[in-house]
C-alpha angles and dihedrals in degrees: 000000000000092000089057091050091046090051091048092051090048092053090047092051091047091052091049090049093049092049091050091049091049089051092049092048091051092048092049090047092052091048090051090048090051091053090047093051093043089054090051090050092049096240121167122242097270091046089047093055092046092048092048089054090050090053091050088051093050089066090072096059094083141345117281132018100293093096091054094046091048092051094048093046093049096045096045094048090047088053091054096254115146105228139132136209095265093057092051092048090050088052090048091053093045094049090047089060091048093047092049090050091050095046102038094034089054093052 
């Protein structure tokens, strides 16, 4: 019976680790997206860091990526940057790959 309990604890620990890793990857992706958007808007270094943090926070508004896409699209258009939804989603996918490489590659 202990081997079953040990296996169950190991599965729970793996699940918790995988969820934490996914959270870290999404947060890193959003920070990278914030830097990407800030560069397009011509923000200085301090503004860029603050903006990147705001993009990370936007993730918590609702499940999925729509809140982040909506924030980026609105902010970029307000700043006079010509951009569309598809370009933001492409940047999201590109930065997700980079974030995964940074987080998983660093482990």
